Structure formats: C-alpha cells, structure tokens
Rosetta silent file (secondary structure, phi, psi, omega in degrees, C-alpha in Angstrom):
SEQUENCE: MMNHDAQRYSINGRELRCPICSHDHFHTRHTLMGTAGKSFFDVNWMNPEADNYICSECGYVLWFLPK
SCORE:     score description
SCORE:     0.000 S_00000001
   1 L     0.000  117.915 -176.910  -69.604   35.283  -93.975 S_00000001
   2 L   -91.429  131.426  176.852  -72.189   37.337  -92.072 S_00000001
   3 L   -77.430  137.563 -176.292  -75.826   37.184  -93.135 S_00000001
   4 L   -72.552  -15.906  177.503  -77.384   40.648  -93.459 S_00000001
   5 L   -78.431  -20.834 -176.157  -80.586   39.561  -91.659 S_00000001
   6 L   -71.336  149.466 -178.992  -78.661   38.789  -88.478 S_00000001
   7 E  -135.247  168.581  171.818  -78.582   41.341  -85.655 S_00000001
   8 L   -89.007  146.714  179.899  -76.939   42.010  -82.316 S_00000001
   9 L  -137.073  154.539  173.969  -79.016   41.334  -79.204 S_00000001
  10 E  -122.326  140.943  175.778  -78.758   41.990  -75.476 S_00000001
  11 E  -120.745  121.434 -177.855  -80.186   39.805  -72.732 S_00000001
  12 L    50.902   41.124  176.870  -80.637   41.488  -69.333 S_00000001
  13 L    79.428    4.611  179.857  -78.333   44.310  -70.432 S_00000001
  14 E  -113.611  134.020 -179.817  -75.507   42.017  -71.555 S_00000001
  15 E   -64.277  131.176 -179.968  -74.460   41.674  -75.187 S_00000001
  16 L   -78.049  129.848  176.773  -75.235   38.218  -76.518 S_00000001
  17 L  -134.112  145.020  179.405  -72.217   36.319  -77.852 S_00000001
  18 L   -67.809  129.097  178.686  -72.005   32.775  -79.117 S_00000001
  19 L   -72.128  -12.383 -179.083  -70.358   30.490  -76.524 S_00000001
  20 L   -92.172  -52.028 -173.988  -68.840   28.406  -79.351 S_00000001
  21 L  -117.452   -0.305  179.190  -67.325   30.948  -81.768 S_00000001
  22 L    67.440   12.941  178.386  -67.798   34.293  -79.907 S_00000001
  23 L   -68.844  156.679 -174.582  -69.721   35.779  -82.852 S_00000001
  24 L  -122.857   16.920  176.586  -72.216   38.537  -81.966 S_00000001
  25 L  -119.898  134.976 -173.461  -74.886   38.400  -84.705 S_00000001
  26 E  -136.139  155.170  166.821  -77.928   36.154  -84.435 S_00000001
  27 E  -100.797  155.063  179.620  -81.175   35.207  -86.141 S_00000001
  28 E  -122.487  156.688  172.592  -84.207   34.705  -83.915 S_00000001
  29 E  -158.854  164.242  174.865  -87.172   32.372  -83.819 S_00000001
  30 E  -111.427  135.788 -178.152  -89.765   31.153  -81.320 S_00000001
  31 E  -123.571  129.663  175.333  -89.982   27.430  -80.625 S_00000001
  32 E   -76.551  126.740 -178.169  -92.881   25.588  -79.068 S_00000001
  33 L   -94.234   86.042 -175.459  -91.551   23.284  -76.363 S_00000001
  34 L   -69.585  149.907  173.015  -93.796   20.275  -76.888 S_00000001
  35 L  -123.274  150.718 -177.404  -94.453   17.570  -74.359 S_00000001
  36 H   -60.440  -41.538 -177.882  -95.640   14.064  -75.141 S_00000001
  37 H   -63.979  -46.104 -179.344  -98.710   14.332  -72.898 S_00000001
  38 H   -71.100  -32.417  176.299 -100.007   17.572  -74.373 S_00000001
  39 H   -67.853  -39.820  179.751  -99.268   16.365  -77.890 S_00000001
  40 H   -59.806  -40.846 -179.041 -101.158   13.129  -77.219 S_00000001
  41 L   -90.565    9.481  176.798 -104.233   15.096  -76.137 S_00000001
  42 L    56.326   43.048  175.682 -103.790   17.575  -79.042 S_00000001
  43 L  -123.260   46.203 -179.262 -103.376   20.614  -76.771 S_00000001
  44 H   -58.264  -26.335 -179.961  -99.957   21.768  -78.018 S_00000001
  45 H   -61.430  -17.188  179.185 -101.097   25.388  -77.651 S_00000001
  46 H   -84.432  -10.748 -179.370 -100.688   24.899  -73.879 S_00000001
  47 L   -72.671  147.257  177.408  -96.961   24.179  -74.197 S_00000001
  48 L   -70.112  158.824  179.479  -94.514   26.961  -73.288 S_00000001
  49 E  -115.350  143.517  178.510  -92.617   28.797  -75.997 S_00000001
  50 E  -116.676  150.549  172.699  -88.887   29.611  -75.955 S_00000001
  51 E   -91.233  131.381  178.361  -86.940   32.342  -77.721 S_00000001
  52 E  -113.123  139.675  173.408  -84.066   31.015  -79.821 S_00000001
  53 E  -120.649  118.408 -175.404  -81.034   32.959  -80.968 S_00000001
  54 E  -105.710  121.056 -179.318  -79.145   31.234  -83.783 S_00000001
  55 E   -61.800  128.102 -178.390  -75.534   32.275  -84.346 S_00000001
  56 L   -76.915   -8.832  179.224  -75.167   33.524  -87.918 S_00000001
  57 L   -93.258  -53.612 -174.216  -71.564   32.268  -88.007 S_00000001
  58 L  -112.819  -11.624  177.889  -71.652   28.697  -86.686 S_00000001
  59 L    88.036    2.235  178.794  -75.373   27.943  -86.257 S_00000001
  60 L   -61.977  139.797 -176.747  -75.273   27.261  -82.515 S_00000001
  61 E  -109.948  125.290  174.805  -78.727   27.757  -80.949 S_00000001
  62 E  -101.729  135.447 -178.003  -79.222   29.497  -77.604 S_00000001
  63 E  -112.696  135.122  175.585  -82.576   28.888  -75.855 S_00000001
  64 E  -131.620  126.284  176.046  -84.238   31.321  -73.445 S_00000001
  65 L   -84.732  150.585  177.627  -87.455   30.608  -71.569 S_00000001
  66 L   -66.012  152.247  179.739  -89.793   33.505  -70.808 S_00000001
  67 L   -73.763    0.000    0.000  -89.540   34.966  -67.318 S_00000001
C-alpha cells in the first residue's frame, strides 16, 4: 500500500530505490546527528544534520550526509 505523501527522489542523478524491497517512493526528514560531548555542553545546534529517506513500503531508512 503506497502512501500518497511519498515521492520519488534522485541522488546525484540516480533514481533512489530501497536496497531492501526495491520500492521507489520515500518520505523525507532531517535528523540531527547528536554527539555525547555536544549534548553534555548543551550545544546540539553544532551537530551535523543528515537527510533521511524512509521507504514508504518497508520503512527502511537511508541516511545521507551533506556534501
């Protein structure tokens, strides 16, 4: 069952496909990649952020760091 919010995406000109189920529709989100040291000093805003693509079929999450 495909969710209507999900979309197709390309990364570096290549169509994104789930490595688990080969589905081609994903939801996206941004995730803060926290570290213990920066969290301890309450400077989480300094942590890098990753783009996540979540397969709308099986839920597998692909992570991409910014270039």
